[in-house]
N, C-alpha and C positions, 0 to 999 in steps of 0.2 A: 379306671383300668385302661391301659394302653397296650399296644402290641409289644412295646419295649419291655413292659413289666412282665408280660407273659413269657417272653423270650428269656428275660433275666432269671426268672424262677427256674425254667428248664435248664439253663446253663448252670445255675447253682446246684441243682440236683445232680447234674453230671459230675460236677466237682466233688460233691459229697460222696457220691458212689465211688469215684476214683479213690478218695481217701479211705473208704471202707474196703477197698480191694475187690470191688464187684467185677463181674464179667465185663470185659472191654466192649463187647457188642451192645450190652445194655447201656453203658456209658455213652457210646456213640449214638445210640438211638435218641437219647435226650438232647445231645448236642446238635444232632441233625434236626431235631424237632424245633430247637430254638432258631436255627437258620431258616427253616421253612416258615415259621411265624413271622420273622423279620422280612422275608422276601416275598410273602404272599401279596398278590395285587389287590385283592378285595378287602373288605372290612372283616378281618379275621376275628376281632374281638366280638363283634355282633354275631358272627357265625358260631363262635365258641359258646356264647351265652345262650344261643338258640339250640345248642347241641346239634349243629348242622355242619360238621366238619368231615363227614364221610366222603371219601373220594379224593381228598387232598393227599397227594403223594408225599410220603415221609411221616405221616401221622397215623400210627396204628391205633387200635382200640384203646389201649391203656393211656396213650398220650391224649387222645380225644376226650376221654373221660376226665382226665386231670385238668385239661384246659377248660372244659365246661365248668368244673367245680371252681376253678380259679376265677373265671370270668363272672360267675354268678354270685360267689360268696366273698370274693376279694382275697381269699387265702386258700391254701392247699394243705390238708392235714398231713399227707405223706411228706411234704416239704418241711413242715413244722417239726415233725418227729425226727427227721434226719438232722435238721439244724440243732435240735436239742442235744444231740450226741456230741457236739463240738462247741468250743468256746466261740463267742461272737467275733473276736478279733482274728480268728484263724484265717479268714478269707483275705486279709490284708497281705498274707504271705505269698499269695499267688501273684502279687504285683512286684515281687522282688525278683530281679533278673537272676536266672540260674536255678531257681527253685521250682520244681514240678511236683505233681501229686505224691510221687514216691518219697521224695526227700522231705516234703512237708509232713507226710504220714510218719516217717521215721523220727523227725524232730518232735512231733506231738507225742508219740507213744513212748519215746525213750527219755526225752528231756522235759516233757510237758510244756513245750513251746506252743502257746496259743495266741500269740500276738506279735506285732513288730517289736514291742518293748521286751518281751520275753526272748525273742531271737537275738536282739542286740546284747542283752545281758548274758545269754549263753555263749555268744561269740567272745565277748569281753572276758568271760571267765575261762576261755579256752576249752569249753566242753564240746563244741561242735566238731572240732578237728579229730576227736577220738572216735567219732561214730563211724561204723562201717559204711564205706561208699562216700565218705566226705573227705577228711584229711585237712592238713594245714592250708593248702592252696585254696580249697573250696571255702574254708572259713574266712580267709582273707578276701576272697572275691565277694562273699556275702556281706562283709563289713563295708567293702567299697560300694556295693549296690545299695546298701542302706544309706550310706552317706550321700550317694547320688540321688536317691529317692527323696531325702530330706531337702536337697537343693532344688528339686523340682516341685516342691510342695505347693507353690503358688503359680504353677505353670500348666497350661492346658493346650492340647493339640488342636490345630486348626479344624480338623474333622470332628472333634468332640463338641465344639461350640457353634458350628455352622447352623444347624437346625435351630438352636437356641437364639442365635442372632436373627434368623428369619422370623421367628415367633415374636420377638420383641419389636422388630421393625413393623410387623403387621399390627401389633397392639398399639403402637404409637400412631400409625397412620389412621387408626380407627377413631382417634380423638378429634372431634370437630374443630378444635382450636389449632390444629397443626396444619401448616401449609407446605412444609418441606421436612423431610426426615432422612437421615443417613447414618450409617455406621462409619466410624473413623478409626484412627489408631493403627496398630500393627495388623489387626484383622483386615482392614481395607487394603493394606499393603501386601496381603497374602503371605505374611510370615508363617513359617511352619508351626510355630508355637506362640502363644500369647499369654500375657500375665493378667490382663484385664480387658474389658470391653468398653469402648467409648461411643456414645450415641449423641447425635446432634439433632435438634429440632428448631425450625423457624416457627414462631408463634407470637401472637399479641398478648398471650396470657402465660408468661413464663412461670409464675408462681404456681398456677394451676397444673401445668405440665409436670413440674417438680413433685407436686403432691401426688398426682396421678401415677407417676413412675413408681412410687413406693407402695402402691396398692396391688401390684402384680402378684398373682398367687405364688410365683416361683421366688419371690423375695423372702429371704430368711431374716435379714436384719437391715436396719437403716443405719448407715455409717454417719451420714451428714445430710441435712436438707436445708437449702437456702432458697433465695428468690429466683436464681438463674442456674443453679447447679445442685445436683443431688447425687449422692453416692450410696449404693446399696450392695449387699452381699447376697448372692443367690443360694439356693439349696445345695448346688454342687460346689460351692465354695468360691466361685469366681466373683470378683468385684466388677460392678458395672457403674459407669458414670454417665450422667445425662447433663448436657448443657443446652440451655434454651436461649436463642438469640432472635433478632429480628430478621425479616427477609433480606434487608439491605446488608446485614452483617453475615449472612449465611455463607456466601462463597469464601470469604476470608477465614471464617471459623472452620469451614470444611477443610481447607488446605492446611491451616495451622494444626488442627487436631488430628489430621491424617498423618502428619510427619513425613519422614523421620526428622528427628531433631537436626541432623546434619544437613538434610535437604532444605529445611526451613531456614537455617542460618545462611546458607548460600543464596537462597532466594531473597532474604531480607537485605543481604549485602548488595545484591544486584539492584534492588529497589532504591537503596541509598545512592547508588551511582546515578540514578535518574533524578535524584533530589526528592525522593518520596520515602515516607516512613511506613513500613508495613507491620501490622500486628494482627491479632486474631479478630479484630473488629472492622478494620478499614485500611485503605491505602491513601495516605494523606500527604500533601506537599509540604516541604519546609518553606519557610518564609522566602518570598521572591521567586519561587519556582512555579511554573504552570501546573495546574492540577492534572491528575491522570484522567483518562477517559472514564465514562461511567461504566461500572462493572456489575454484571448481573449473575455471572457464574464463574466457575473455575477456569474454563478455557479462556474467558475474557480476561481474567487476571494474568494468566501466563502470556497472553497476546500483548497486554499492556507493557509487559516487561521484555518484549521482543523475543518471545520464546514460543515454540510449538507447544501444544498441550502435552504434559507429561503424565502418562497413566499412573495411577496410584501405586501399582506394583513396582514401578521403577524408582520410586522416590527414596533412594538410599544414599544419594550423593556418590554414585559410582560411575560418573561420566554422563549421566542423563541430562544434566543442565547444559553441558557443552554440546551434546548431540542435539538438544532442542534448539540451540542457537544456530547451529549450522544446517539444520534440516536433516540430520542423519539418524533421527530416531526410527527404530524399526516399526513397521506396521505389525502389531502383536497378533499372535494367533487367537482365534476365537473358537468357542465350543462348536459353532456351526460349521467350522472347517473340517472337523473330524469325519472320516469316512469309515473307519474301522479301528481295530485294536488287536494287540497280541498279548501273550502271557496271561492265559486264563486256565483255570483248572476245572475238572469235572469230578464226579464221584468215583471215577476210575482210580484216582489217587486220594488226595485229602479234600477234594471239593464236596459240595453238598448236592449239586444238581447234575442231571444227566447231560450228555452231549446234546441231545435234542432240545432240552430245556434251555441250555445256554445259548444255543443258536436262535431259538425263538425269542429270547429276551433281547439278544443283540439286534434282531430285525425290528422288534418293537421300538427300539431306540433309534431306528433309522439308519443303522450301520450297514455297510455293503459287505463287510467281511469280519471274521472273528478268528483269531489265532488260538488254538488249543495247545497248551504246553503243560501236560501233567508231569509230575516229578519223575525222575529217573530212578533206577533200582537202588542206588546207594542211599537215597533218602527213604530208608525203610520205615522211619517213624511217620512218614507221610504216605505210606503204602505205594512207594514208587514203582513204576512199571519196569518189568524186565523186557528183554527183546521180544519174547513171544507175545506178551500183552500189548506192547507198543505196536507190533505188527498188526495185531487184531484191531487196534484202535484206528490205525491208518486205513485199514480196509473199511471199517465202519464209517469213517469220515468220507471216503471216496463214494460209498454207496449213498450216504445222506446228501452229498452234494448234487447227486443226480436229481434230487427232488426240488432243488431250488432254482429260482429264476432271478438273476440280478443280485445274488448273494452267494458267498462261498465261505466254507470253513477251511482254514489252512491247518494242515497237520504238522504239529511241532512237538517239542519236548523241552522242559526246563531241565537241561542236562547238568548234572553236578560237575563242577570243576574240582578235581581231586587235588590232594595236597601238593603233588608235583606238577600241577598244571595240565595234566592229561585229562581226558573227558571220560565220563561214565559209560559212554557207548563208543564202539569203534566206528571208523569212517564208513564202513559198509552199511551199518544201521542208520547213521546220521544222513547218509546220502538219499535214503528213502523219504526223508522228511521234506516239507516245504520250507521250514525254517527251524531254528533252534534258539533258545535263550540259555546262555551259559551263566550259571550262578554258583557262588560259594555258599555251602550250607553247613560246613563243619571245619574244624581246625582253625579257629579264629585267632589263635594266639601267635601266629607267625609274626616276625618282624615286618616293618614297613617294606623293606627291600624284598624280603622273601614273598610277601603277599602280592606285591606289585609284579614281581617276576612270574608268580603263579598265574595271575590273571592275564598278563601279557602273552604268556605261552599259549593259553587257551584261545586268545584272540587270533593267533596265527593260523588256527585251523580254518580251512576253507568252508567248513560246515557250521561255524559259529556265526549266526546272523547278528545277534545282539547280546550285550551283557545285561544281566538282571541285577537289580538292587545292589549297586556297586559296592557299598560299604557294609551292607547287612545290618544297618542300624535299625533299632526300634525306638522311635522318639519317646523320650521321658522314661524309657525302660532300659535300653541297652545302647551304649555307644557303638558306633561302627568300628570294625576292625581297621587297623592301620594300613592305609594305602597312599601312594603318591598320586594324587589326582592328576597332576600335570603330565606325569609320565604315562598314565593310563590313557588320557585324552590323546596324547601324541601317538601312542601305539594304535589307538582306535582309528586315528586319521590315516596312519600308514597302512593298516590292514583292512581299511574300509569296513570296520565293524561299527554297528550302531550301538549307542548307549541308551538304555531305557530310562525314562523318568517314571519310576515305579510310583504310581499315585495312590497306592494304599495309604490312608492318612497316618498309619503307624510308621510308614517309611519315608515317603516323599524323597526318594533317593534315585538319582544323583542329586546332591544338594544344589539349590538354585544358584549359589555363589560361583559355581563352576561352569554353568551353561554358556555364558558369553564366551569363555575361552574355547569351549567345544564348537560353538557356532563359528567363531573366527577361524578355527582350524578345519572347518568343513565337515565336522562329525555330525552325522544325522542323529536325531532323537526319535524315539518311539514312546509315545505316552501310553503306558500300560497299567491297567488297574490291578493286576495280580489277583483277579477275582476268583474267589472260592465258592461263590454263590451268585445267582442271577442278579440280586439286588446290588451286589458289589461292582457291577459294571458302571453304576452311578459314580464311582470314584473318579471317573474321567473328568468330572467337574473340577476336582481338586488338581488334577493333572494340568488342566488348562490354566488355572490360576498360577501354579508354580512355573509353568512354561513361560507365561507372560513375565513373571518376575525374573526369569532367566534371560530375558531379551529375545525370546524365540518368536520367529515369524512362521507362517504357514509353510514356507519353503524349507524350513529347517527340520521339519517333522515328517517322518515316513508315512504315518497313518492319517495324514491329511490328503494323501494321494488317492485317486480313484482305484477301484478294484482292478481294472485293466492295467493301470500303471504299476500297481503293487505286484501283480502277477508277473509282469515283465521284469521288474526289479529283482524279484526272488529267483527268477530263472537265470539271471545274469551272473556270471562268476564274480566273486568279490573284487578281484583285481580290476575289473572293467566297470564297476559301478560308479 
């Protein structure tokens, strides 16, 4: 039993209750309970087993009893009875973009849709379009979402597999025959999504390591097993490959299996110009050419080729080799550079934790400041704040700040950008804030030109500090709406508006491919977790990885600045920043 299992059961109960049309407050209690379980600092599984959960905020009597039953017996009768009322495949429908509990309930009750296959058949038969609240457009969008879902079947988000990678690396290090271990591939390059995971070990017993790899409890099946390479499929469906090499071969294999293919090709061509042949095992001279220097690690390999070390995140053949030759590679940002962050939510809107709890969690991470930006009134589905509630929150933040030393909460709002580019609050309200994050949360179907103009108009406001999740994408679930990134970046540069790197692993938006252009234009980045619970402040780790992939240095990022520097920045009119 793990905390993830406890939370998963509570979340599933919330979905089941939604499908039954239960009281929304009851649904919210289970959903909030799941977040509390995931975010609790202590061993909540042990506490649940010992029936010692009293006093944990967000867990009432009923939830505490259910968690105790689940932790001690491995199942929950209430959950089992709820599940029995619905077909097993129904929960797959929640992964289809555009389908919420109400629509899923209607599909199930009217058309007996209980699985992805049922849904596709109903759409193909043109039955969905006739349902109240659906229509032909909705049916078409569902079919598009199903097609997209099928294309993503073997793809996984970076955030989904990170803890898994850490566990596998730890297990490999535990083997006494392993001297070096690393993860390679697109994961090491910090791609936002990955198709598989590549692991590399240096060992004198390759066959033993290949056998050992197949014995991990999370391995569902063995695809292939050899003397130096093994491929397995894990319980979650992802393929993992292990390659075992010698210590001497390790730096060459590490670079080769990290990729990208395009980077490797360019590096091999450079080696050939030196008269050396480079592969995954060695750098060897052709006949009559002096041998390369002895190489013990990746930096030594790049140095032998006349290059500065290229960090894995940059290895996409997008100018990094030329920059490594001329010494123009940036000194990439590191997690230790962060001093604070913006765009975070509390339970005043759709967050889980209180203002005080979010502030405490930020301080525990060593941050000097935290920006709170609950949703604005138009985001009614997220319990957005109106002017009165926002004014009350500003007052509460001011009072709470009096209790801190060396830490500050900045009062903000994630203010909706309305269809015409105007903002959800007027200037008088926005002027009372320390900052604002302007985001699009509805009307995603505008043309690229219309959406770009909408966002640019919002950036022209003196009171818009930064743009939130630029394209609104949800990785592997929903494509972003159409925007012209180049024009948005140019407008941000002109209006001195920050663009956030929303590091929620579902978003990772603005996309890393555009950050170098933003950097060159002088547009500041803010790495923001979009945290809706205390534990989601940890998303900053993903933000750093993607910022590095976007060529960003400490100087390119607002929230690497000290509290005093940020206070001064936010008080300065946009035109003078």
